[in-house]
N, C-alpha and C positions, 0 to 999 in steps of 0.2 A: 504494500500500500504506500502511496506517495506521502511525502511530508513537505510542507512549504515553509519558507522563511520570509521575513519582511512584511510589508503591508498586506500582501494577499493572505497570509496566515491569519492576520487580524480580521480580515473580511470574512474568511471561512468560519472563524469562531463566532462572529456575529450572525452569520447565516445559519449556523448550526443551532444557536440559541433561538433564532426566529422559528425554525422548524419545530424545535422542542415545544415552544410556547404554543404554536399552532396545533400540534397534535394533542397536547394536554387539554387545551381549551375545548376543541371540538370532540374529544373523547369523553368529556364530562358535561359541562354546562352549555356548550355551544350547539348550534343546530345548522345542519347543512344536508342537502340531498345526498344520499349514499354514493351515487356514482360520481357526483362532483367532488366529494371528499376523497374518493379513491383516485380520481384524476389528479387532484392536488398532491396527494401522497406519492403517486407515481412520478409526477414532475420533480418533486424533491429528491426522490430516490435516484432517478436517472441523472440529475444534475450532480449530485454528490458522487455517483458512480464515475462519471466522466472527470470529476475533480480528483478523486482519490485513487482509482484503480488504473494502473498503467495499461497502455495499449498493447504492449508486448513484454515478455518476461525479462528481456535483457535491458529494458529501459532503466536509466538512472532514476532512483526514487526521490532524490533531492531536487526540489524545484523552487523557483521564485514565483512562477506563475504557470498556468496551463499552456500546453503547446497550441499553435494556431489551429491544428486539426481538432483538438478538443474544444477550443473556443467556438469553432464552427458547429460542432455537434451540440454544444451547450445552447448556442443561439437558435439552432433549428429545433431543439427540444422545447425551448421556451415558446417559440412561435407556434408549434404544432399543438402542444398540450394546452396552452392558454386559449388557442382558437377553440379547442374542444370544450374547455370549461365554460367559455362565454357564449358558445353557440349550441350546446347540447340541448338546452331547454327548447329552443326554437325547432331543432331537428326532431326531437321527440314529439312535439306537438304536431309536426307535419307528417307523423306516421313513420318516422325513420328515413324519410327520403333525403338522400344526399346528392350533391352535384358531383360532376366529374372532378372538379377542382378539389372537393372535399375527399373524394376517393384517393386522389394523389397524396393529400396530406395524411390519410390513413395508411397508405403504403409507406410513406416516409416514417411514420410513427413505428410501424412494425420493424423497419430497418434499424431504427434507433434502439428499440427494445432488444433486438438480436445482437447489436453491437455491444450494448451494456451487458447482456447475458454472456457473451464471449469472454468478457473481462471478469465477471463476478459470479457467474452461475455454474462454472465447472461443467460437469457431465450433462447438465440439463440443456446446454446449448445445442449439441448435436441431436439430442433426443427431440427437442422442440422443432428443430430443422426438419427432421424426418416427418413429424406430424404435419408441419406446414406443407411439405412436399406432397403428402398424401392427398391434401385438398386439391392439388393441381394435377397430380399424376395418377390418382386413384382410378380414374376412368380408363387408363391405359393398362391396368392389370389384367391378367388372364381371367376368363370367366370363373367365378367362384364367389364365396361369401363376402369378400372384401373388395369386389369390383364396385366402383363408385360411379354414380351418375355425374354428368358433366356439371361443374360448378364454375360460374363466371368469376373473374377477378373481383368485380364489384361486390358480389355476394359474399365472398370470402373476407374481403376487407371490412365490409359492413358488419359482418358477424363478429370478427375478431377485434375491431376497434370501435365502431360506432354503435355498439350495443353493450349490455351488461353481461354478456355471455363469454366474452373473450378476455382481453388483458385487464379489463376493469371488473372482472368477475369475483368469485369467491376467494381466489388466491390472494389478490391484492387487498381485498376487504379484510382478510385475516391479518395481513401485514400492517394495514393502516390502524387496526384496533389493537388486538392482543399482542402481536409480536413486538411492535415498536415500543409499546408501553412497558412490557415486561423486560425487554432488553434494557431499556432506560432504567428501570427499577433495579436490575442487577448491577448496572454501572454505579448507581448511587450507593448501593450496599457495599460494593467493592471499595469505593472511595472513602466510605465511613469506617473501614477497617473490619468489616464483617467477615471477610475471608480469613484474616488472622484469628478472629474470634472462633470461627469454626475449626480451624486447625488446632488451636489451643484446647478447645473442648474435646476434640477427638483424641488429643494426646492424653488428657486426663482420664478419659474413658478406657482406652485400650492401649496406651503407650507402653505399659509394662508387660503386656501379654506377649507370648511368642509371636514373632512377626509383627510387633506393635506398629512400627512405621508403615507397614503395608496396610494394616487395618485403619490407621489414621488416614491414609490416602484414599481408601475405599469410602469411608464415611464423609470425608471432606469433599471429595469429588462428587459423590452422590447427592449431598445436600445442595451444593452449588449448582449442579446440573438440574436439580429439581426446580430451582428458582429461575435460572437463566434459560435452560432448554437448548442452548447452543453448545453441544458436546466439544467441538473443536476449540471454542473460546475458553471453556473450562479447563481443558487439558493444557492449553497454552498458559493459563494464569496459575491455577493451583498446582499443575504438573511441574512447573518450574521450582516449586518448593518440595513437593512430595516425592518426585522421582529421585532427586539427589539424596533425600533422606532414606529412601529404600535402598539405594545403592550403597550408602554408607553402612547400613545395617547388615549387608551381606547378600542381598538379592542381586542376581545378574541384571544387566541393563535391559535385555529383551523382556524379561519377566516384569521388571519394574514398570516399563513403558506399557506393557500389555495390561497390567492390573489397572493403571490409571485411566487408560482409554476405555476399558470395559466399564469401570465405575462411572465415568462421566457420561457414557452413552445411555446408561440405564436411568438417568435423572429424568428423561422425557416421559417415562411412564411411572414415576414415583410420586405418590400423593404427598401433601395435599395440592401442590401447584401443578406438577407434571409439566413444567416448562410452558405453561399456558395451554397445553393440549387439552387438559380436562375441560376448560370452558368451551373450547371449540367443539369437542366431542359432544358435550351436553347440547349445544345448539344443533348439531347434525342429527342427534338422536331425538331431540325434542323432550329431553328429560332435565331434571335439576342437576346442578353441579355435584351435589352430594351423592347422587346415584352413581355417577362416574367415579368419584373419589373412593367410595366404599368398594366398588367392584375391583379397583386396581390395587387395593391395600395388600392383600395376601400375595398375589403374583409378584409385586414389587419387593415385598419383604423376603420372599423365597429367593428372588434373584440376588439381592444383596447378601442374604445369609449364605448363599452358595459361594459368592466371591470371598466373603470373610472366612469361610471354612477352607476354601482352596488355598488362600495365603497362609492360613494357620497350619494346614498339613504340610505345605511346602516349607514353612519355617522349621517345623519339627523334623522333616526329612533332611533338611540342610543343616540342622543344628544351630539355628539362629535364635537369639534371645531378643527380649524386648529392650526398651530404653530404661536405663537405671533411674531410680526414684529422684535422685538429686538433679537430674537433667530434665525433669518433667515439671510443668507448671502445676501449681496447686489449684484444685477446682474452686475453692472459695475465693482465691485471689483472681482467678479468671473471671468469675461472675461478678466480683466486686468491681473490677476495672472495666470489663467489657460487656457485662450482662445486659446493659441498657440497649445494646445493639439488637436484641431480640424484639424490641418494641415494634419495628416495621412489620415483621412477620405476624406478630400477634394482632396488630391492627388490620392487616390484610384479611386474615381469616375471620376476625370478629366482625368487620364491616360487611363481609359477604354473608355471614350467617345472620346478620341483622336484616338481610333482604336486599341490600344494594348490589349493583352490578359489579362483576369482577374488575371492569375497567375503572369504575369510580373508586373502588377499594384500592386498586393499585396506585392510582394517582394520589390519593390521600396518603398512602403509605410512603410514597416518595417524599412528601413533605414531612411526614413523621420521621423518616430517616435523617433528614437534615436537622430537625428539631432535637431529636434524641442524641444526635452526635455531639451536641453542645453540652451534654451532661459532664463530659470529661475533656480536658484539654488535649489529651493524646488522640482523641477520635474526632475532634471538632472539625466540621466542614466549613471552612471559610469560603469567601466568594471564589477564590482560585480553584478550590477543590470542586465546588459546584459546577463551575464552567468546564472543568476537566471531565466531570461525570457526564455532562451533556455531550461533550465532544466524543467521549468513549461510547456513549449510547448511540449516537448518530452513526459512528463508524461500524459499530456492531450490528446495526440494523440494515446496512446497505446490502450486504451479500444475500442475506435471507430474503430481504424485500424484493430484490431483483429476481431471485428464484421464484418468488410468488407471482411476479408479473409474467415471467416467461411460462410459468405453469398455466397461465390463462390461455396461452396459445394451444397448449395440449388439451386442456379441458374444453376450450372452444371448438377445437377440431372434433373431439369426441361427440359433442352435442350437435354440431352442424352436420356431420356425416353419418351419425348414428353408429359410430365405430364402437361405442360402449356396448350397445345392444348386440351388434354383430359379434364382437369379441366374447361377450357373455354367452351368447347362443352357442358359439363354437366350443367354449369351455364346458358348457353343460352337456354338449354332445359327447365330449370325452369323459366327463365326470359322471353325469347322470344324477337325477334328483335323489337326495339322501346319501350320496357317497361323499361324506364329509372328509374322510381321510385323503382321497384323491384331490378334492378341492383344496384342502389344507396344504398339501404338498405343493400344488401348482401355485397357489396364492402366496405361500411363503417364499417361493423362488421369485415370483413376480414382484412382491413387495420389497424384497432384498435388492433386486436389480434396479427397480425404480427409485429406491432410496439412496443408491450409491452416490456419494459426493453431493448430496442435497441436505441442507439443514433440516433438523428433525421435524419441526412443525410443518415445513413446506412439503417434505416427503410424505407426511401423513395426509395432507390435503390432496396430493396427487394420487396416492394409493387409494384413498377413500373413493375418489371418482371412478377408479378403474376396477379395483379388486373387491371392495366390500360388497357390491351388488352380486358378484359371483358367489361369495360365501353365503349370503342370505338366500339366494336362489337354491343353493345346495342343501339348505336346511338349518343353517346356524341362526341363532337369534341375533338381532342387530348389535347389542352391546358386546357380545362375544366376538362377532365379526370385526368390529372396530378395534377392540383390544388386540385381537390376533394380528391384524395388519399393522397396528402401531408398534408392537414388539419387533416385528421383522424390519419395518422401515427404520426404527431407531437403531437396531443392531447392525444395519448395513454400514454404520460408521466404523465397525471393526471387522467387516467382512471383505477379504481380498476379492478382486485385485485393487479396488479403490481404497477402502478402509481409511477414510480421511482422518479420523481421530487417532488411529494407530500411527498414521504417517506423521502427524504433529508430535505425538509422544515419542516416536523413534528419533525425531530430529532433536528433541530435548535431551534424550538419553544417549544419543550417538549410537543407537543400536541398528541392527539389520531390520529393515521394514517388514519383510515377509515373515520372518520369525516372530516379530512383535505382534503382527496381526493374527497369526496362527495361535500364539500363546494367549492373546486376548480372547479369541474364540473359545479356547479350552477353559479358561478361567470363567467365562460367561456362559458356559454350556447350558446351565439351567435355563437361561433366557431363550435359548434356541429350542428347547424341548417343552417347556412349560405351556406355551400356547396350544399345543396339541392335547395336553392333558385337560386344560379347562375348556377346550373345544368340545370334548366328549363328556366331560363331567364338570358341570358348572358349580359344583359345591364349593370350589375354591374362590368363587367370585361372590363376595358378600353382597346380598341384595339381588343377585341374579340367579341364586341357587333355586332349585325347584321349590315350589310353595310348601310342600309337605316336609321339607328338611328342617329339623329342629336345631336349636342353638348348640346343644351338646354334640350333635352329629357334626356340625360345622367345626367346632373346636377340636374334636378328635381328628377330623380330616386335616386341619392345619398342623396339628402336632405330628401326625404320621407323614404328611408331605414334607415337613421340616426334617424329619429323620431321613426321609428319602433323599432330600437335597444334600444332607450331610454325607450320606453314603456315596452319592454321585461325585461329590468333591473328593472324597477319599479314593474313589476309583480312578479319577483323572490324575490325582497327584501321587498316587502310589503309597499312601501312608494311612494307617488307622491308629493302632497303638504302637506299631513298629512298621518297618518297610514291608509292603504287601507283595506277595507273589502274583504272578499273572492270573492264577486261578482265583485268588482272593479278590483281585480287582474285578474280575468278571462277575463273581458272586455279588460283590457290592453293587455293581452296575445293575444286575438283575433285581436285587432287593430294592434298589432305588426306584426302578420302574414300577414295581408292585405297590410300594408305599405311596408314591406320588399319585397314582391312579386310585383314589380313595374308594374303598368298599370293604365289606367284612372279610370276604375270601382273599382279596388281594392284600389287605393289611396283614392278615394272619400269615399268609405265604411269605410276604416280605419280612415280617418280624422273625419268622422261623429261619429264613436264610441268613438274616443279619445276626441273629443270636449264635448261629453256628460259626460264622466268621469271627464274631467277637470272642467267643470261647476259645477258638483255635488260636487266635492272635495272643490272647492273654496267657494261655497255657504255654505257648511257645515263644513268649516275649524275649526270653534270654537266648533264643536261637534264631536270629533273623534270617529270612529267606535270602 
């Protein structure tokens, strides 16, 4: 990302503050037509993208002002999008009729969006290009389900730019509301010292345990990922602290980077905030935020419990100890000096439970962050820190926002061509109604591929448009289908060949990227298999379990599933009470499967296998395999 010096830096700072004020005002007390608000947001996004993101990788990032090419793009962006903003009402009243001149402007807008996506959206750029090409070339395909009727250029441009179904659709709507506001909230928390507070609390909780630094990394990255939702940004910030700490305690560099990237990636499905996905999912499902939050609690707990057990067993296997007591902060001192920094999270949840919207609660919590930071001199947010938080928030919102704009091209193509229905019909021909396992496998692969290189909430929006209808058609209930797709879209951050979170972590650790990504997948294995278990057995989803399921049955299922996750981690790391043989690891893996899939017979079978392994390991503890 570029950095500027001199007067232009001051201009960009002022421009960033203007954008922040605009977003906060219209997301709370201001009023504006939805598509106009999205157009303003898109205008700001593209302008900042051309300001900050270099046109090519080899470009020098130090600048006094933008290049002439970027100035031309900025001027064209201003003209096209301001024309849309001030003329859309007239066009909509005319039934959507646009002139040839306006179609040319629409074509220019699409070119600008693709140029921005090439800089900031990574793998979505070629994918969106393929979808755009399908609008034009679909009529030339061989006879078959994907052969497309001829579409004129005017109709394509009208749908993708001059309507609410294309680049100004759901994707940028999410960016304009939830994403920008919560990214900004995360930036304010970071500037207030909240990250250090989380690290210190984690140290007091698990620092002395075997593999203490790794457990600190899991908790810290998970909590920050839950708030921010941007896994790569969390890895880049907290990872710069936790990865060296893990390396110093004895973990190798690939394992350290893998654990941090896996923990950060899971924050997007970790309640109560889920990186703002919870609020969006609630809107898609037409249910309250509480329903989504409750359903995600157990799967998220099991995911992080699995990672914690994995690093614990790895520490035992490698003979690593925790951090000595004298090098750990005292819990009373931590809460005395930094406990006030919890106030923004408390206010966020309290205001939402009082019935206010998540956006209003988040904006209020931003102001609470500033106010409570003044309780201590060490955490005080002076005007310079507030400005820095705004700048960081703007920079953090650009990439994911541009992804949301370009997703509009993909979703717009799906709605214009009926591609979603065509694709779903073909999937169901392969899957068949009620064949959830086949549907799950295909959708898991699709969700992972579509999510590669795409920020979490943006990948969820994309996957929801394409994959969720297939799951529902195959027989899954809606909330299960949404959570299923969310898990795999989120974990695409650590899935090769892209694995963007693992890539960032490997850069910090100086490790081999491929080994880091594979180790991240191993550590996070619970996340890759859990969706299949709750797809077939909803008892692990609080509030979504069958109506006849009692509280005791749910509690027993959580306990047995936790035991299963422990055994799964034992199998992957090769340690239980001592180093495990290949047979013992296989038996632990089998017992894990039975215990996670809750039921009387499966639980008894799993417990029987686990008891046999436990006894054998305890009896032969002095004679390691």
